[in-house]
N, CA, C and O atoms as CSV, one atom per row, in Angstrom:
chain,resi,resn,atom,element,x,y,z
A,1,UNK,N,N,0.825,-1.126,0.005
A,1,UNK,CA,C,-0.003,0.048,0.036
A,1,UNK,C,C,0.881,1.222,0.010
A,1,UNK,O,O,1.765,1.283,0.864
A,2,UNK,N,N,0.756,2.183,-0.877
A,2,UNK,CA,C,1.491,3.361,-0.997
A,2,UNK,C,C,0.863,4.520,-0.127
A,2,UNK,O,O,-0.202,4.368,0.470
A,3,UNK,N,N,1.513,5.556,-0.099
A,3,UNK,CA,C,1.130,6.705,0.749
A,3,UNK,C,C,-0.280,7.239,0.342
A,3,UNK,O,O,-1.062,7.599,1.222
A,4,UNK,N,N,-0.599,7.293,-0.927
A,4,UNK,CA,C,-1.957,7.787,-1.394
A,4,UNK,C,C,-2.932,6.842,-0.855
A,4,UNK,O,O,-3.954,7.299,-0.343
A,5,UNK,N,N,-2.741,5.558,-0.908
A,5,UNK,CA,C,-3.781,4.578,-0.455
A,5,UNK,C,C,-3.973,4.684,1.097
A,5,UNK,O,O,-5.085,4.566,1.610
A,6,UNK,N,N,-2.877,4.904,1.787
A,6,UNK,CA,C,-2.884,4.970,3.188
A,6,UNK,C,C,-3.678,6.286,3.600
A,6,UNK,O,O,-4.457,6.264,4.553
A,7,UNK,N,N,-3.473,7.324,2.918
A,7,UNK,CA,C,-4.147,8.571,3.200
A,7,UNK,C,C,-5.634,8.419,2.919
A,7,UNK,O,O,-6.479,8.855,3.700
A,8,UNK,N,N,-5.937,7.787,1.779
A,8,UNK,CA,C,-7.344,7.617,1.352
A,8,UNK,C,C,-8.085,6.704,2.487
A,8,UNK,O,O,-9.232,6.952,2.860
A,9,UNK,N,N,-7.364,5.703,2.956
A,9,UNK,CA,C,-7.964,4.871,3.987
A,9,UNK,C,C,-8.062,5.697,5.290
A,9,UNK,O,O,-9.078,5.549,5.969
A,10,UNK,N,N,-7.113,6.542,5.698
A,10,UNK,CA,C,-7.242,7.377,6.807
A,10,UNK,C,C,-8.435,8.411,6.664
A,10,UNK,O,O,-9.155,8.679,7.626
A,11,UNK,N,N,-8.592,8.931,5.511
A,11,UNK,CA,C,-9.778,9.772,5.361
A,11,UNK,C,C,-11.002,9.092,5.548
A,11,UNK,O,O,-11.897,9.607,6.218
A,12,UNK,N,N,-11.140,7.843,4.953
A,12,UNK,CA,C,-12.342,7.166,5.102
A,12,UNK,C,C,-12.715,6.727,6.499
A,12,UNK,O,O,-13.883,6.747,6.889
A,13,UNK,N,N,-11.698,6.329,7.245
A,13,UNK,CA,C,-11.795,6.007,8.605
A,13,UNK,C,C,-12.191,7.196,9.381
A,13,UNK,O,O,-13.049,7.085,10.257
A,14,UNK,N,N,-11.608,8.366,9.114
A,14,UNK,CA,C,-11.867,9.690,9.929
A,14,UNK,C,C,-13.338,10.032,9.553
A,14,UNK,O,O,-14.103,10.485,10.405
A,15,UNK,N,N,-13.705,9.824,8.341
A,15,UNK,CA,C,-15.205,10.173,7.914
A,15,UNK,C,C,-16.182,9.191,8.672
A,15,UNK,O,O,-17.237,9.634,9.129
A,16,UNK,N,N,-15.855,7.926,8.803
A,16,UNK,CA,C,-16.627,7.053,9.526
A,16,UNK,C,C,-16.715,7.306,11.017
A,16,UNK,O,O,-17.691,6.961,11.684
A,17,UNK,N,N,-15.629,7.937,11.519
A,17,UNK,CA,C,-15.683,8.399,13.010
A,17,UNK,C,C,-16.109,9.772,13.113
A,17,UNK,O,O,-15.955,10.366,14.180
A,18,UNK,N,N,-16.680,10.397,12.012
A,18,UNK,CA,C,-17.174,11.662,12.040
A,18,UNK,C,C,-16.298,12.779,12.360
A,18,UNK,O,O,-16.717,13.835,12.834
A,19,UNK,N,N,-15.048,12.529,12.090
A,19,UNK,CA,C,-14.014,13.572,12.325
A,19,UNK,C,C,-13.965,14.607,11.252
A,19,UNK,O,O,-13.687,15.777,11.514
A,20,UNK,N,N,-14.236,14.185,10.032
A,20,UNK,CA,C,-14.444,15.138,8.918
A,20,UNK,C,C,-15.799,15.029,8.441
A,20,UNK,O,O,-16.318,13.978,8.064
A,21,UNK,N,N,-16.392,16.249,8.478
A,21,UNK,CA,C,-17.822,16.289,7.848
A,21,UNK,C,C,-17.857,15.758,6.359
A,21,UNK,O,O,-17.012,15.980,5.492
A,22,UNK,N,N,-19.102,14.953,6.235
A,22,UNK,CA,C,-19.109,14.396,4.940
A,22,UNK,C,C,-19.189,15.399,3.686
A,22,UNK,O,O,-18.803,15.004,2.586
A,23,UNK,N,N,-19.616,16.502,3.831
A,23,UNK,CA,C,-19.738,17.556,2.753
A,23,UNK,C,C,-18.300,18.193,2.436
A,23,UNK,O,O,-18.074,18.756,1.365
A,24,UNK,N,N,-17.408,18.068,3.392
A,24,UNK,CA,C,-16.084,18.806,3.210
A,24,UNK,C,C,-15.055,17.867,2.378
A,24,UNK,O,O,-14.891,16.692,2.707
A,25,UNK,N,N,-14.439,18.395,1.389
A,25,UNK,CA,C,-13.436,17.711,0.609
A,25,UNK,C,C,-12.040,17.812,1.090
A,25,UNK,O,O,-11.657,18.888,1.550
A,26,UNK,N,N,-11.283,16.848,1.031
A,26,UNK,CA,C,-9.887,16.930,1.494
A,26,UNK,C,C,-9.060,17.533,0.281
A,26,UNK,O,O,-9.496,17.607,-0.868
A,27,UNK,N,N,-7.847,17.939,0.683
A,27,UNK,CA,C,-6.904,18.392,-0.446
A,27,UNK,C,C,-6.758,17.358,-1.586
A,27,UNK,O,O,-6.789,17.651,-2.781
A,28,UNK,N,N,-6.596,16.131,-1.091
A,28,UNK,CA,C,-6.368,14.976,-2.200
A,28,UNK,C,C,-7.575,14.917,-3.092
A,28,UNK,O,O,-7.443,14.780,-4.308
A,29,UNK,N,N,-8.870,15.026,-2.455
A,29,UNK,CA,C,-9.934,14.869,-3.285
A,29,UNK,C,C,-10.170,16.077,-4.247
A,29,UNK,O,O,-10.671,15.906,-5.359
A,30,UNK,N,N,-9.771,17.374,-3.754
A,30,UNK,CA,C,-9.889,18.404,-4.633
A,30,UNK,C,C,-8.966,18.319,-5.732
A,30,UNK,O,O,-9.275,18.687,-6.865
A,31,UNK,N,N,-7.737,17.800,-5.405
A,31,UNK,CA,C,-6.660,17.746,-6.412
A,31,UNK,C,C,-7.061,16.629,-7.475
A,31,UNK,O,O,-6.794,16.801,-8.665
A,32,UNK,N,N,-7.648,15.586,-7.064
A,32,UNK,CA,C,-8.141,14.606,-8.046
A,32,UNK,C,C,-9.218,15.101,-8.868
A,32,UNK,O,O,-9.295,14.760,-10.048
A,33,UNK,N,N,-10.145,15.963,-8.278
A,33,UNK,CA,C,-11.252,16.594,-9.062
A,33,UNK,C,C,-10.608,17.469,-10.221
A,33,UNK,O,O,-10.958,17.359,-11.396
A,34,UNK,N,N,-9.619,18.358,-9.767
A,34,UNK,CA,C,-8.935,19.159,-10.717
A,34,UNK,C,C,-8.300,18.330,-11.849
A,34,UNK,O,O,-8.504,18.622,-13.027
A,35,UNK,N,N,-7.549,17.321,-11.489
A,35,UNK,CA,C,-6.912,16.397,-12.342
A,35,UNK,C,C,-7.820,15.810,-13.356
A,35,UNK,O,O,-7.502,15.793,-14.545
A,36,UNK,N,N,-8.975,15.313,-12.908
A,36,UNK,CA,C,-9.894,14.760,-13.843
A,36,UNK,C,C,-10.625,15.788,-14.762
A,36,UNK,O,O,-11.032,15.474,-15.881
A,37,UNK,N,N,-10.767,17.020,-14.232
A,37,UNK,CA,C,-11.243,17.989,-15.175
A,37,UNK,C,C,-10.317,18.380,-16.230
A,37,UNK,O,O,-10.737,18.590,-17.368
A,38,UNK,N,N,-9.002,18.500,-15.908
A,38,UNK,CA,C,-8.010,18.875,-16.865
A,38,UNK,C,C,-7.885,17.793,-17.864
A,38,UNK,O,O,-7.805,18.021,-19.071
A,39,UNK,N,N,-7.867,16.418,-17.257
A,39,UNK,CA,C,-7.748,15.343,-18.175
A,39,UNK,C,C,-8.873,15.254,-19.122
A,39,UNK,O,O,-8.670,14.858,-20.270
A,40,UNK,N,N,-10.049,15.596,-18.717
A,40,UNK,CA,C,-11.295,15.406,-19.693
A,40,UNK,C,C,-11.187,16.552,-20.612
A,40,UNK,O,O,-11.642,16.331,-21.734
A,41,UNK,N,N,-10.663,17.795,-20.394
A,41,UNK,CA,C,-10.407,18.878,-21.289
A,41,UNK,C,C,-9.495,18.391,-22.359
A,41,UNK,O,O,-9.806,18.502,-23.545
A,42,UNK,N,N,-8.247,17.792,-21.924
A,42,UNK,CA,C,-7.367,17.396,-22.804
A,42,UNK,C,C,-7.786,16.339,-23.813
A,42,UNK,O,O,-7.495,16.372,-25.008
A,43,UNK,N,N,-8.517,15.375,-23.190
A,43,UNK,CA,C,-9.005,14.311,-24.183
A,43,UNK,C,C,-10.112,14.821,-25.075
A,43,UNK,O,O,-10.174,14.403,-26.231
A,44,UNK,N,N,-10.913,15.618,-24.661
A,44,UNK,CA,C,-11.898,16.198,-25.658
A,44,UNK,C,C,-11.189,17.098,-26.660
A,44,UNK,O,O,-11.573,17.101,-27.829
A,45,UNK,N,N,-10.197,17.844,-26.273
A,45,UNK,CA,C,-9.473,18.563,-27.195
A,45,UNK,C,C,-8.635,17.618,-28.310
A,45,UNK,O,O,-8.585,17.869,-29.515
A,46,UNK,N,N,-8.097,16.668,-27.756
A,46,UNK,CA,C,-7.499,15.707,-28.719
A,46,UNK,C,C,-8.459,15.120,-29.605
A,46,UNK,O,O,-8.144,15.013,-30.790
A,47,UNK,N,N,-9.617,14.710,-29.205
A,47,UNK,CA,C,-10.662,14.048,-29.978
A,47,UNK,C,C,-11.062,15.111,-31.046
A,47,UNK,O,O,-11.146,14.791,-32.231
A,48,UNK,N,N,-11.307,16.371,-30.615
A,48,UNK,CA,C,-11.687,17.404,-31.687
A,48,UNK,C,C,-10.581,17.617,-32.702
A,48,UNK,O,O,-10.846,17.818,-33.887
A,49,UNK,N,N,-9.341,17.573,-32.235
A,49,UNK,CA,C,-8.203,17.863,-33.119
A,49,UNK,C,C,-8.096,16.565,-34.156
A,49,UNK,O,O,-7.782,16.761,-35.330
A,50,UNK,N,N,-8.354,15.331,-33.693
A,50,UNK,CA,C,-8.243,14.257,-34.503
A,50,UNK,C,C,-9.475,14.264,-35.536
A,50,UNK,O,O,-9.338,13.910,-36.708
A,51,UNK,N,N,-10.643,14.683,-35.011
A,51,UNK,CA,C,-11.642,14.837,-35.993
A,51,UNK,C,C,-11.491,15.908,-37.176
A,51,UNK,O,O,-11.969,15.779,-38.303
A,52,UNK,N,N,-10.771,16.939,-36.729
A,52,UNK,CA,C,-10.469,17.979,-37.740
A,52,UNK,C,C,-9.399,17.494,-38.573
A,52,UNK,O,O,-9.475,17.772,-39.770
A,53,UNK,N,N,-8.366,16.788,-38.146
A,53,UNK,CA,C,-7.302,16.230,-39.090
A,53,UNK,C,C,-7.919,15.335,-39.999
A,53,UNK,O,O,-7.586,15.399,-41.183
A,54,UNK,N,N,-8.889,14.391,-39.578
A,54,UNK,CA,C,-9.635,13.353,-40.342
A,54,UNK,C,C,-10.372,14.082,-41.334
A,54,UNK,O,O,-10.314,13.612,-42.470
A,55,UNK,N,N,-11.086,15.176,-41.159
A,55,UNK,CA,C,-11.863,15.871,-42.100
A,55,UNK,C,C,-10.793,16.492,-43.169
A,55,UNK,O,O,-11.070,16.546,-44.367
A,56,UNK,N,N,-9.580,16.944,-42.654
A,56,UNK,CA,C,-8.709,17.547,-43.647
A,56,UNK,C,C,-7.913,16.506,-44.462
A,56,UNK,O,O,-7.366,16.838,-45.513
A,57,UNK,N,N,-7.848,15.262,-43.985
A,57,UNK,CA,C,-7.027,14.267,-44.639
A,57,UNK,C,C,-7.321,13.894,-46.015
A,57,UNK,O,O,-6.422,13.651,-46.820
A,58,UNK,N,N,-8.646,13.839,-46.323
A,58,UNK,CA,C,-9.087,13.610,-47.810
A,58,UNK,C,C,-8.619,14.679,-48.747
A,58,UNK,O,O,-7.945,14.372,-49.730
A,59,UNK,N,N,-8.957,15.971,-48.479
A,59,UNK,CA,C,-8.627,17.032,-49.307
A,59,UNK,C,C,-7.066,17.128,-49.344
A,59,UNK,O,O,-6.542,17.406,-50.423
A,60,UNK,N,N,-6.340,16.932,-48.315
A,60,UNK,CA,C,-4.901,17.154,-48.326
A,60,UNK,C,C,-4.319,15.979,-49.124
A,60,UNK,O,O,-3.373,16.278,-49.854
A,61,UNK,N,N,-4.683,14.799,-49.118
A,61,UNK,CA,C,-4.216,13.710,-49.875
A,61,UNK,C,C,-4.439,14.006,-51.364
A,61,UNK,O,O,-3.552,13.803,-52.194
A,62,UNK,N,N,-5.628,14.483,-51.674
A,62,UNK,CA,C,-5.885,14.927,-53.089
A,62,UNK,C,C,-5.080,16.062,-53.560
A,62,UNK,O,O,-4.675,16.080,-54.722
A,63,UNK,N,N,-4.810,17.060,-52.691
A,63,UNK,CA,C,-3.966,18.244,-53.069
A,63,UNK,C,C,-2.488,17.778,-53.246
A,63,UNK,O,O,-1.764,18.270,-54.111
A,64,UNK,N,N,-2.075,16.804,-52.385
A,64,UNK,CA,C,-0.692,16.330,-52.601
A,64,UNK,C,C,-0.495,15.529,-53.931
A,64,UNK,O,O,0.515,15.627,-54.629
A,65,UNK,N,N,-1.626,14.681,-54.222
A,65,UNK,CA,C,-1.572,13.953,-55.393
A,65,UNK,C,C,-1.676,14.871,-56.596
A,65,UNK,O,O,-1.059,14.528,-57.604
A,66,UNK,N,N,-2.355,15.956,-56.617
A,66,UNK,CA,C,-2.538,16.850,-57.706
A,66,UNK,C,C,-1.113,17.569,-57.970
A,66,UNK,O,O,-0.581,17.656,-59.076
A,67,UNK,N,N,-0.585,18.075,-56.738
A,67,UNK,CA,C,0.641,18.803,-56.840
A,67,UNK,C,C,1.827,17.829,-57.355
A,67,UNK,O,O,2.707,18.256,-58.103
A,68,UNK,N,N,1.793,16.607,-56.940
A,68,UNK,CA,C,2.804,15.714,-57.382
A,68,UNK,C,C,2.639,15.363,-58.819
A,68,UNK,O,O,3.641,15.219,-59.519
A,69,UNK,N,N,1.403,15.210,-59.319
A,69,UNK,CA,C,1.145,15.014,-60.766
A,69,UNK,C,C,1.477,16.069,-61.624
A,69,UNK,O,O,1.930,15.848,-62.747
A,70,UNK,N,N,1.258,17.390,-61.117
A,70,UNK,CA,C,1.719,18.525,-61.888
A,70,UNK,C,C,3.258,18.609,-61.984
A,70,UNK,O,O,3.828,18.920,-63.030
A,71,UNK,N,N,3.893,18.315,-60.844
A,71,UNK,CA,C,5.334,18.371,-60.811
A,71,UNK,C,C,5.886,17.347,-61.889
A,71,UNK,O,O,6.744,17.675,-62.708
A,72,UNK,N,N,5.339,16.105,-61.826
A,72,UNK,CA,C,5.750,14.950,-62.778
A,72,UNK,C,C,5.558,15.421,-64.174
A,72,UNK,O,O,6.445,15.286,-65.016
A,73,UNK,N,N,4.296,16.027,-64.455
A,73,UNK,CA,C,3.892,16.483,-65.737
A,73,UNK,C,C,4.848,17.599,-66.253
A,73,UNK,O,O,5.222,17.558,-67.425
A,74,UNK,N,N,5.231,18.538,-65.466
A,74,UNK,CA,C,6.054,19.493,-65.922
A,74,UNK,C,C,7.571,18.994,-66.039
A,74,UNK,O,O,8.392,19.529,-66.784
A,75,UNK,N,N,7.813,18.001,-65.285
A,75,UNK,CA,C,9.238,17.585,-65.472
A,75,UNK,C,C,9.401,16.726,-66.739
A,75,UNK,O,O,10.483,16.750,-67.325
A,76,UNK,N,N,8.391,15.970,-67.193
A,76,UNK,CA,C,8.427,15.074,-68.294
A,76,UNK,C,C,8.241,15.962,-69.558
A,76,UNK,O,O,8.973,15.786,-70.532
A,77,UNK,N,N,7.312,16.874,-69.555
A,77,UNK,CA,C,7.024,17.676,-70.767
A,77,UNK,C,C,7.571,19.102,-70.706
A,77,UNK,O,O,6.971,20.048,-71.216
A,78,UNK,N,N,8.804,19.224,-70.023
A,78,UNK,CA,C,9.378,20.513,-70.043
A,78,UNK,C,C,10.107,20.672,-71.395
A,78,UNK,O,O,10.741,19.746,-71.900
A,79,UNK,N,N,9.988,21.864,-71.943
A,79,UNK,CA,C,10.680,22.218,-73.206
A,79,UNK,C,C,12.190,22.033,-73.114
A,79,UNK,O,O,12.796,22.453,-72.128
A,80,UNK,N,N,12.738,21.491,-73.996
A,80,UNK,CA,C,14.148,21.324,-74.036
A,80,UNK,C,C,14.771,22.528,-74.573
A,80,UNK,O,O,14.286,23.034,-75.585
A,81,UNK,N,N,15.814,23.052,-73.997
A,81,UNK,CA,C,16.570,24.211,-74.439
A,81,UNK,C,C,17.767,23.758,-75.416
A,81,UNK,O,O,18.540,22.862,-75.078
A,82,UNK,N,N,17.864,24.373,-76.540
A,82,UNK,CA,C,18.866,23.908,-77.407
A,82,UNK,C,C,20.033,24.932,-77.685
A,82,UNK,O,O,20.961,24.623,-78.431
């Protein structure tokens, strides 16, 4: 059992003994709440970014293909200097 687990057990025991009121959050609980909020924001931002990149992927692949084709076309059919 690590220190966090021991602290969590101590908090639960203290709550059972009515040493800490049930509505009052400890520092560890507040920190976990903030961490979960930040994590949910990061995950939703990553999901939105992935959706945006997925939407762009089709047109970008087409654009790269067209630009590559134009480059090959101009290289093959470039007028020769004499």
